[in-house]
N, C-alpha and C positions, 0 to 999 in steps of 0.2 A: 504493500500500500504506500509506504513512504517513497519507494522508487517511482511509482506512478505520479504521486504528488510532485515529486522533484521534476519529473519530465513535463508535467503540466505547467509548472512555473517556468521551466526553460522554454517551452513552446510559446507561451504567452509573451515572454520577454523578447524572444526572437521575432515574433510577428510584429510587435510594436517597434522593435529595432529596425526591421526591414522597412516599415512604413516611414519611420523617422529618416532613414537614408534617402527615401524617394520623395518626401513631402514637398520640398522646394521645386522639384522637377514637375510634379503634378500641377502646382500652382502656376509655374511659368508656362507650361504647355497649354493649359486650359485658358490662361489669360491671352496668350498669343492667338489661340484658336478662336476665342471670343471676339477679339479685335478684327480678325480677318472675316469672320462670318457676318459681322454687322455691315461691313463695307463692300462685300462682294455680292453681286446680284445673281441669283439662281436663274432668272429669266435669260440673262445673257449666256449662261452656260448652256442652256437648252438649245439656243440658236446656233451655237458654234460646234455642236457635236452630232451633226446629222448624217454623217456617212462613215465609211471605213477607211478614210484617207489617213495618212500619217499626221496631218494637221489635226484632224478630229480626235484621233487617239492620243496625240500629245497633249491637246487641250484637256481631254478627259482626265489624263494622268495628272496634269498640273492642278486642275480644279480639285481632284481628290487629295492631292498633297496639301492643299491649304484648307481642307475641310476638317470636320470632327473625326476623331479616331473611334468613336463609339460604333460598334458593328451594326446595331439596330438602327441608329440614325443613318448610317451609310446605306443600309438596305432600302430604307424608305426614300432617300434622296435618289438612289439609283433607279428605283421603280418610277419615280416621278420624271426623271430625265428621259428614261426609255419610253414612257407613256406619252410624253409631249413631243417626241420626234427624234431624240438622240438615237444613234445606231446602237445595236446590241453590243458590238465590239467596243465602241466608245464608252458605253455604260459599264461594261465589265472593267475597262481600264480605270474608270472613276472609282468603282467599288474596290478594286485591288489597291489602288493608290491611297484611298482614304482610310484603309485599314493597315497598310504596310509602310507607307512613305511619309506619314505624318510626323511633325516635329516632336510632339510630346512623347511619342513612343521611342524615338531615338534617344531622347534625353534619359528616360528611365532605363533603357537598355545599357547606356553608358555607365550608369551607376552600378548595376548588378552584374554585368557581363563583360564590359570592356569594348575597345574600339573595333576588334575583329567582328564582333556580333553586330555592331552598328553598321559596319561596311556590308556584312552579310544581309542585314535587314533591308538596306536601301538598294544594293545591287540586286538582291534576290527579288525585291519588289518589281524592279524593271524586268527581270527574267520571267517572273510570273505573268506579267502582262504580255511579254513577247511570246511565251509558249501558248497562252490563251489565244492570242492573235493568230498564230500559225495554225492551231487546231481548228479555229473557227473558219479560216480560209480554206483549209483542207477538207473539213467535214461538210461545210456549207449547210448549216442547219436552218435553211430558209423556211421550211414548213413549221418547225418548232417556233421560230421567231414570229412568224405570222400568227400562229395559234396563241402565243403568249400575248401579243398585242390585242388580239380579239378578246382574250379573257380579261385583260385589264379594262377594256372598254365595257364589256357586257356585265362584269361583276361590280363595277363602280366601287372598287376597293377603297378609294379615297374617303368615302363616307364612313368607313369603319376604322380608319387609322386613329391611333392615340395621338394626342397633342400635348406637348410640354413646352411652356415658355413661348419665345418668339423666334421666328425664322429670320433669315437674312432679308432685309427689306429690298423691294424693287426700287427702281429709280423714281417711280410715281409716288412711292410712299416714304422716301427718305426725307428726314427732317433736316432743315437747315439750322436748327437750334443745336448748338454745340453740346450743352449739358444733356439734351435729350438723347443724343447719340451715345454719350458716355453712360447714361442710364441703361441704354439698350445693351451695351457691352457688359455692364454689371449683371443684368438679367440673364444674358446668354451664359455668363460664367457660372451662375447658379444652375442653369439648365445642364451644363456640362457635368457638373457634380451630381445632379439629380439622376443623370443617365447611367452613371458608373459606380455610385457609392456601394451598391450591393455587391457587384462583381469585385470591386477593390477590397472590400471588407472580407468577403469570403475567401478571395484569392490569397491575401496576406495571412489570414488565419490558418488556412490549409498549409501554406508554406511553412509556418512555424511548427505546426503539428508534424508535418513530414520531416522537418529537420530534427525534431526531438524524438519522435517515436519510430520512424521507419528506418530499418537497418539497411546498410549498403547492399546486403545480399538480395533484398527485394528488387532493387534496380538491376542487379546482375542477372536475375532470373527473367525480368521483364525485357530488358535490353541485353541481348546476348553479347558475350565477349567484351563487356565494358572494361575499361582500363586504359592501357597505354595507346596513344595515337597510332604507333607503328603497327599494332596488332589488328587494326581494322581492315578486314578484307572487303571486297565489293559487296558480297552477300550480307556481311555483318552490317555495313552501312545501309544497305537496302532495307534490312529488317528494322533498323533504327528509324529510318524515314517512314516506315509503315506503322510502327508502334507509336511514334510520336503523335501523329494525327488521331490514332485510336485513343490514346490517353486524353488528348484534348477533347475528343468527341464526348467523353463521359464526364468531363469536369464542368462543362457548360460555362466556363469563366471567360470573360472577354480578354482581349489582348493585353491591356494594361495590368490586369490582375494576374495574368499568366507569367509575367516576367520573373518575379521571385521564384516561382515554381520551375521555370526554365533554368534559372541559376542553380537551383538545387539538383536538377537532373544532370547538369554539366558537372557539378562538384562530385556527383556520385558515379562518374565515369561514363556517362552517355556521350556519344560522339558529337562533334560539332554539327554534322549533318542531321543527326537525330534531334538535337536541340533546336536547330533552325526549322526543321519540319514541324516541331511542336509549336514554335512561335508563329509560323505561317498558317496554323490550322484554325484560327479564330473564325473562319468562314465555312468550315466543314463540320461544325458541331450540329447536333440534332435540331435545336431551335431555329438555326438559320436554314437548314434543309426544309423544315416545315413552313417557315415564312415564305421562302421562295416558291414552294408548292402552292401556297395560298395566293401568291401574286400571279404566278405564271403557269401553274399546273405541275403535276408530279414529273412528267417527262422532261420538261425544261429544267426543273429543279435538280433532277439526277444528272442531266447534261452539264449543268453548272458545276455540280459536285465533281463530275469526271474532269472537267477543265481544271478546277482548282487542285484536285489531288494530283493530276498529271503534272501540273505546273510546279507544285511545291516539292514533289519528289525529285523531279529533274533539277530544279533550282537548288535544293539542299545538297544533292550529290555534286553538282557542278561547283558550288561554292566550297564544299569540303576539299575537293581535289585541287581547285584553284589555290586555296589558302595553303594547302600542303605543298604544292609545287613552288609557290612563292616563298615558302619557309615561314609563313605567318600563322600557321595553325595554332590556336591557343591551347594551353595545357590547363588541366584542372587546378593545379597548384597555384596558378597565377591569379585566381579569383576565388579563394576559399572564403566566401562571405560569412559562413557560420563561425569562423574563428576570429572575428574581429570585434573590437569594442564599439558598440553603437553610439553611446552617449558620452561625448567628450566636448570640450570647448575647442572645436576645430571649425573648419570652413563650413561643414554641414550644418552645425548649430547656427552659425551666423547667417548662412543662406536661408535656413528655415525661419529664423526670426524676421529677416527682411521680407521674405515672400509671404509670411503670415500677415505682416502689416499691409502688404499689397493686396492680399486676399480680403482683409478687412475693409480696405478702401473700395474694392470692387463690390463687396456686399452692401456697403453704405450707398454707393452709386445706384445699385439696383433698387434701393428703396426710395430714391430721390425723384423718380419719374413715375408718372401715371398715364401711360399712353397705350394706345392699341397698336397692334401689328399683326403680321402673319404668324400663325402658329408654326412651331418647329415640328416637322413630321418625324414620327417614329414608326418603325415596323410594328404590325399588330402582334404584340407579345401575348402569350398565353396568360390569362388572368390567374389560372391555377399555379403555373410555374412562377409567375411574379410574386404571388402570395407566399409560395414556399420559399423562394429566395429571400424575401423580406424577413420571414421568421427565422431563417437560417442566419441571416446577417445579424438580427437582434440577438439570437443565441450566441453568435460569435462574440458580440460585445460582452455578454455575460461571462463567457468562457475566458476572454482576455482579462476582464476585471478581476475575477476570482483567481486566475492564474498569476496575475501580478501581485496580488496579496500574498499568495502562497510563496512566490519567488522571493519576496523581500522578508517574509516571516521565517522561512526555513534557514 
């Protein structure tokens, strides 16, 4: 019993420590995302993404880069763009970029995993788009695309979408009042947190539990031949890139909450390819599969799943071999995040204090205006799943609070 309590305290302390490491990065990333989303018109994006040309795909990628990293928000925006005339290929480029190339995700990855994984995330994001582009041009799923557009029109899914906060204003609705715009930035900042707080809470809590309770032997069973980089054969790497998405499929946690888990996988011997496949898998989880089916039908949903799985497996393997060939393949010892002291008077503490002040300013600004605007589209999440996640998140807070008491009492 005492051993369990000790591990409970260690798990809670580690979860809080992980979040403390990343707090300033979350604030910075969502503040930047909020600024961009207030001043970029979605109407303009729709008009510029109408075909499969390099220009349209590039613009879709760029607009995804400057958008929110929340998968459910990205799904809703992608559906809206596709429904209003953007090509399927450009819409997929937007979806992949908005969940893999966003600024805030790179910042959090830099804290937990290092520069090699940042490079892998951004280069891999472009590879994912490239593979999807190639497969779409080769397969030419014109019938599926036509059926998906017809389903969007006939089902009128927009009337069933959930709305949170305010969306990016169009030129017709942009206010010339300076404080009004900053108030919108503050409101959008709160919307960003509202979209991810459950995923982040559960993700960091699970990361602490895994760090304290799960032995290395579990990962060695799940991911075969974990250990030295030199021992990874092609089939070992392939198994890692297949198991990584399978693990992500059953965790249901978004990309931001998955990063500390990815760091733990890497520290427990999972290959660079396997970890990258896990990070890339935020769009192949079951809720996303179900939402795509609701939007476009099950055939198109499975086709998108095929595109994403093919892309992430190819991209992860390519990145691993490229890093190995260049001599930059990271080692587990270089980022042992569980062996460090989380709370010191160092740059992390000062950054957190500074960005908490910025967060307070943004919250204050969100309360300073009382204006109407477009609602921020969210994919139609399952009410049951959201309720379950909410209660799991609340349970996580209780777990963390009791664990911290145990940690400092023992």
